[in-house]
TIDOSE-700891 format. One record per residue: x, y, z of N, C-alpha, C, CB in turn. Coordinates in steps of 0.1 Angstrom, whole numbers, padded with zeros to 4 digits, always signed. Glycine has a CB too. Example, Ala and Ser with C-alpha at 12.3 -4.5 7.8 and 13.67 -1.06 7.14 Angstrom:
+0132-0057+0078+0123-0045+0078+0132-0033+0078+0113-0045+0090;+0128-0022+0071+0137-0011+0071+0129+0000+0079+0141-0006+0057;
//
This chain:
+0971+0053-0106+0958+0059-0111+0955+0053-0124+0959+0074-0111;+0943+0049-0126+0938+0044-0139+0933+0056-0148+0927+0034-0138;+0938+0057-0160+0934+0068-0169+0930+0062-0183+0946+0078-0171;+0923+0070-0190+0919+0066-0204+0927+0076-0213+0903+0068-0206;+0934+0070-0222+0942+0078-0231+0933+0084-0242+0953+0070-0238;+0935+0098-0244+0927+0105-0254+0935+0108-0266+0922+0118-0248;+0948+0106-0265+0958+0107-0276+0968+0095-0275+0965+0121-0276;+0975+0093-0286+0985+0083-0285+0997+0089-0278+0990+0078-0300;+1002+0081-0268+1013+0086-0260+1024+0075-0262+1009+0088-0245;+1036+0080-0267+1047+0071-0270+1051+0063-0257+1058+0078-0276;+1054+0051-0258+1058+0042-0247+1047+0041-0236+1070+0048-0241;+1035+0045-0239+1024+0043-0229+1012+0035-0235+1020+0056-0224;+1007+0040-0246+0996+0033-0252+0989+0041-0263+0986+0030-0242;+0978+0035-0268+0971+0041-0280+0958+0048-0275+0968+0030-0290;+0952+0055-0283+0939+0062-0280+0929+0052-0276+0934+0070-0293;+0922+0055-0265+0911+0046-0260+0916+0036-0250+0905+0039-0271;+0928+0033-0248+0933+0023-0239+0932+0029-0225+0948+0019-0242;+0929+0020-0215+0929+0023-0201+0942+0017-0196+0917+0017-0194;+0950+0026-0190+0963+0022-0184+0965+0027-0170+0975+0027-0193;+0973+0021-0163+0977+0025-0149+0990+0032-0149+0977+0013-0139;+0990+0045-0144+1002+0052-0143+1003+0058-0129+1002+0064-0154;+1015+0063-0126+1017+0069-0113+1009+0082-0112+1032+0072-0110;+1004+0085-0100+0995+0097-0098+1002+0110-0103+0992+0098-0083;+1014+0112-0100+1021+0124-0104+1022+0126-0119+1035+0125-0098;+1025+0115-0126+1026+0115-0140+1013+0119-0146+1031+0102-0146;+1002+0114-0141+0989+0117-0146+0985+0131-0143+0978+0107-0140;+0987+0135-0130+0983+0148-0126+0991+0160-0132+0984+0149-0111;+1004+0157-0133+1013+0168-0138+1016+0169-0153+1026+0167-0130;+1014+0158-0160+1017+0157-0174+1005+0154-0182+1028+0147-0176;+0999+0142-0180+0989+0137-0189+0976+0145-0189+0986+0123-0187;+0971+0148-0177+0958+0154-0175+0958+0169-0179+0953+0153-0161;+0968+0177-0175+0969+0191-0180+0970+0193-0195+0980+0198-0173;+0977+0183-0202+0978+0184-0216+0967+0178-0224+0992+0178-0220;+0957+0173-0217+0945+0167-0223+0949+0155-0231+0938+0177-0232;+0959+0147-0227+0963+0135-0233+0955+0123-0227+0978+0133-0232;+0949+0125-0215+0942+0115-0209+0932+0121-0199+0952+0105-0201;+0923+0112-0195+0913+0116-0184+0912+0104-0174+0899+0119-0191;+0907+0108-0162+0906+0098-0152+0896+0087-0156+0902+0104-0138;+0899+0074-0154+0891+0063-0159+0879+0061-0149+0899+0051-0160;+0869+0069-0150+0856+0067-0143+0846+0062-0153+0852+0080-0135;+0835+0057-0148+0824+0052-0157+0818+0064-0165+0813+0045-0149;+0817+0075-0159+0811+0087-0166+0820+0091-0177+0809+0099-0156;+0834+0092-0174+0843+0095-0185+0843+0085-0196+0857+0097-0179;+0842+0072-0193+0842+0062-0203+0830+0064-0213+0841+0048-0197;+0819+0067-0207+0807+0069-0215+0808+0082-0223+0794+0070-0206;+0813+0093-0217+0814+0106-0223+0824+0106-0235+0818+0117-0213;+0836+0100-0233+0846+0100-0243+0845+0089-0253+0860+0100-0236;+0836+0080-0252+0835+0068-0261+0834+0072-0275+0823+0059-0257;+0825+0082-0279+0824+0086-0293+0836+0093-0298+0811+0094-0294;+0842+0102-0289+0854+0109-0293+0865+0099-0296+0858+0119-0281;+0867+0090-0287+0878+0080-0289+0875+0072-0302+0879+0071-0277;+0863+0067-0304+0860+0060-0317+0863+0068-0329+0845+0055-0316;+0859+0081-0329+0862+0090-0340+0877+0091-0342+0856+0104-0338;+0885+0093-0332+0899+0094-0333+0905+0081-0338+0906+0097-0320;+0900+0069-0334+0905+0057-0339+0902+0055-0354+0899+0045-0331;+0890+0059-0358+0887+0059-0373+0896+0068-0381+0872+0063-0375;+0899+0080-0375+0908+0089-0382+0922+0083-0383+0908+0103-0375;+0927+0077-0372+0940+0071-0372+0941+0060-0382+0944+0066-0358;+0930+0052-0384+0930+0041-0394+0931+0047-0408+0917+0033-0392;+0924+0058-0411+0925+0064-0424+0939+0069-0426+0915+0075-0426;+0945+0076-0416+0959+0081-0418+0969+0070-0419+0962+0090-0406;+0966+0058-0414+0976+0047-0414+0978+0043-0429+0971+0035-0406;+0967+0043-0437+0968+0039-0451+0977+0049-0458+0954+0039-0457;+0975+0062-0456+0984+0072-0463+0998+0071-0458+0978+0086-0462;+1000+0068-0445+1013+0067-0439+1021+0055-0445+1013+0066-0424;+1013+0044-0448+1020+0032-0454+1024+0035-0468+1010+0020-0454;+1016+0043-0475+1020+0046-0489+1033+0055-0489+1009+0053-0496;+1033+0065-0480+1044+0074-0479+1057+0066-0474+1041+0086-0469;+1055+0056-0465+1066+0048-0460+1072+0040-0472+1062+0039-0449;+1063+0035-0481+1068+0028-0493+1077+0037-0501+1056+0022-0500;+1073+0050-0503+1080+0059-0511+1094+0062-0505+1072+0072-0514;+1093+0064-0491+1105+0069-0484+1116+0058-0484+1102+0073-0470;+1112+0045-0485+1122+0034-0484+1132+0035-0495+1115+0021-0484;+1128+0041-0506+1137+0042-0518+1146+0054-0518+1130+0040-0531;+1143+0063-0508+1150+0076-0508+1164+0074-0502+1142+0087-0500;+1174+0080-0508+1188+0080-0503+1192+0095-0502+1198+0072-0513;+1195+0099-0490+1199+0113-0488+1214+0113-0487+1193+0119-0475;+1221+0122-0495+1235+0123-0495+1239+0137-0489+1240+0122-0510;+1249+0136-0480+1254+0148-0474+1269+0148-0476+1251+0148-0459;+1274+0160-0480+1289+0162-0482+1294+0170-0470+1292+0170-0496;+1303+0164-0463+1308+0170-0451+1324+0170-0450+1302+0164-0438;+1330+0180-0443+1344+0179-0441+1347+0168-0431+1350+0193-0436;+1358+0162-0432+1361+0151-0423+1376+0151-0421+1356+0138-0427;+1380+0144-0410+1394+0141-0407+1397+0129-0415+1397+0140-0392;+1410+0127-0420+1413+0116-0427+1413+0103-0419+1426+0117-0434;+1419+0103-0407+1419+0091-0399+1405+0089-0393+1430+0092-0388;+1401+0077-0393+1388+0073-0386+1376+0078-0393+1388+0076-0372;+1377+0086-0403+1366+0092-0411+1356+0099-0402+1358+0081-0418;+1360+0106-0392+1352+0114-0383+1349+0128-0390+1358+0116-0369;+1336+0132-0388+1332+0145-0393+1336+0157-0384+1317+0145-0396;+1338+0169-0390+1340+0180-0381+1327+0185-0375+1346+0192-0390;+1316+0183-0382+1303+0186-0376+1296+0173-0375+1295+0196-0386;+1283+0173-0376+1275+0161-0376+1262+0163-0384+1271+0157-0361;+1256+0152-0387+1244+0152-0395+1233+0149-0385+1243+0142-0407;+1223+0158-0383+1213+0157-0373+1199+0154-0379+1212+0169-0364;+1189+0152-0371+1176+0150-0376+1171+0162-0383+1167+0145-0365;+1175+0174-0379+1171+0186-0386+1176+0187-0400+1175+0199-0377;+1189+0183-0402+1195+0182-0415+1187+0173-0424+1210+0178-0414;+1184+0161-0418+1176+0151-0426+1162+0157-0430+1175+0138-0418;+1156+0164-0421+1143+0170-0423+1144+0180-0435+1137+0176-0411;+1154+0188-0435+1156+0198-0445+1158+0191-0459+1168+0208-0442;+1166+0180-0459+1169+0173-0471+1156+0167-0476+1180+0163-0469;+1148+0161-0468+1136+0155-0472+1126+0166-0477+1129+0147-0460;+1126+0177-0471+1117+0188-0475+1121+0193-0489+1118+0200-0466;+1134+0193-0492+1139+0197-0506+1135+0187-0516+1154+0199-0506;+1132+0174-0512+1127+0164-0521+1112+0163-0521+1133+0151-0517;+1105+0172-0514+1091+0172-0515+1083+0165-0503+1086+0167-0527;+1090+0160-0493+1084+0153-0482+1084+0163-0470+1092+0140-0478;+1072+0165-0465+1070+0174-0453+1070+0166-0441+1057+0183-0455;+1081+0165-0434+1083+0156-0422+1089+0164-0411+1091+0143-0425;+1083+0165-0400+1088+0172-0388+1100+0165-0383+1077+0173-0377;+1110+0173-0379+1123+0167-0374+1121+0159-0362+1133+0179-0371;+1111+0161-0354+1108+0154-0342+1104+0139-0345+1098+0161-0333;+1099+0137-0357+1095+0124-0361+1107+0115-0366+1084+0124-0372;+1118+0122-0368+1130+0115-0373+1138+0110-0361+1139+0124-0383;+1141+0097-0361+1148+0091-0350+1162+0087-0354+1140+0079-0344;+1172+0093-0348+1186+0089-0349+1190+0085-0335+1195+0101-0356;+1196+0074-0334+1201+0070-0320+1210+0080-0315+1208+0056-0321;+1219+0086-0323+1228+0097-0320+1231+0104-0333+1241+0092-0313;+1235+0117-0332+1239+0124-0345+1250+0116-0352+1243+0139-0341;+1249+0117-0365+1259+0110-0374+1272+0118-0374+1253+0108-0388;+1282+0111-0369+1295+0118-0368+1306+0111-0376+1299+0119-0354;+1302+0101-0385+1312+0094-0393+1308+0093-0407+1315+0080-0387;+1317+0092-0416+1314+0090-0430+1308+0077-0432+1327+0092-0439;+1301+0075-0443+1295+0062-0446+1280+0062-0447+1299+0052-0436;+1275+0050-0447+1260+0048-0449+1254+0046-0435+1257+0037-0459;+1243+0053-0433+1236+0052-0420+1221+0051-0423+1239+0064-0411;+1214+0047-0412+1199+0046-0414+1192+0056-0404+1195+0032-0411;+1181+0062-0409+1173+0071-0400+1159+0065-0401+1174+0086-0405;+1153+0064-0389+1139+0059-0388+1130+0070-0387+1138+0049-0376;+1119+0070-0395+1110+0081-0395+1096+0075-0390+1108+0088-0409;+1091+0081-0380+1078+0077-0374+1067+0085-0382+1077+0079-0359;+1060+0078-0391+1049+0085-0399+1036+0084-0392+1049+0079-0412;+1034+0074-0384+1021+0070-0377+1025+0062-0365+1011+0063-0387;+1017+0061-0355+1020+0053-0343+1024+0038-0347+1009+0053-0333;+1018+0033-0358+1021+0019-0362+1029+0018-0375+1008+0012-0364;+1033+0029-0381+1041+0029-0393+1054+0037-0392+1032+0034-0405;+1065+0030-0396+1077+0037-0396+1084+0034-0410+1087+0032-0385;+1093+0043-0414+1100+0041-0426+1115+0043-0423+1095+0051-0437;+1123+0036-0430+1138+0038-0429+1143+0044-0441+1144+0024-0426;+1151+0055-0439+1157+0063-0450+1172+0060-0449+1154+0078-0449;+1178+0059-0460+1193+0057-0461+1199+0071-0461+1197+0049-0473;+1209+0073-0452+1217+0086-0452+1231+0082-0455+1215+0092-0438;+1236+0088-0466+1249+0086-0471+1257+0099-0468+1249+0082-0486;+1268+0097-0461+1277+0109-0458+1290+0107-0465+1279+0110-0442;+1293+0116-0474+1305+0115-0482+1315+0127-0478+1302+0116-0497;+1328+0124-0480+1338+0135-0477+1338+0146-0487+1352+0129-0476;+1341+0158-0482+1342+0169-0491+1355+0168-0499+1341+0183-0484;+1355+0170-0512+1367+0169-0520+1377+0180-0517+1364+0168-0535;+1389+0177-0514+1399+0188-0512+1402+0195-0525+1412+0182-0505;+1403+0208-0524+1406+0216-0536+1421+0216-0537+1400+0231-0534;+1426+0214-0549+1440+0214-0552+1445+0228-0554+1443+0205-0565;+1457+0230-0548+1463+0244-0549+1469+0246-0563+1474+0246-0538;+1466+0257-0569+1471+0260-0583+1485+0267-0582+1461+0268-0590;+1491+0268-0571+1503+0276-0570+1515+0269-0570+1502+0284-0559;
//
């Protein structure tokens, strides 16, 4: 089925694109959520101004996202975690929710769903987290995981 995208859909396309998808995907996911409409001539004419307005808005947001990405590239987030001595494995892990809270404490309001970690961080050391600020703009943040210092017994 040919559809016109009304919103950006990850791994599918951008606003205004006409793409071919399986009927079930369109009927059960895209159309009920108003992410797309069936690609007929009437719909193309009807949604043309809406799509152009969304594209202009995305272009404006892209500029601010690029500025925020430039700021985020210099951010280093440090987490202190308990770990096992051998192999430097953590007892817990550092997740995208932890990173979102740390960024929020530094004044960046970023949803945890926009933070991409291939898998939760389970080892000490330096790691990278990719933040999707805009469909065309990403920023990479350095995540540093350090061991918790053992408290010396006074007895």
